[in-house]
C-alpha positions, 0 to 999 in steps of 0.5 A: 710416617703417618699423621695423628689424623691418619692414626686416629682413623686406623685406631677406630678401624682396627675395631672393625677390620684387620689392618694390613702389614704396612698399616700395622707397621706405620701405626706402631711406629707412630705410637712409639713416638706420639704420646697423644695417640698412645693416650687416644688408643688407651681411651678407645680401649677403655671405652670398648671394655666399659661398653662391653661390660655394660652390655653384658651386665647381669641386671638386664631385664 
């Protein structure tokens, strides 16, 4: 099973590349068992959405 450190790296990489089947499986198995890493994934997703909204805001000059 993947460690939390390995999962944090994969969660960051998934934003930039497609994970292989083994990586996806290991990641999902770990996330089913680890509340801390699940929370980290939610935080990354929140930041990604917030940044996208900031960049695309209407009040840009």
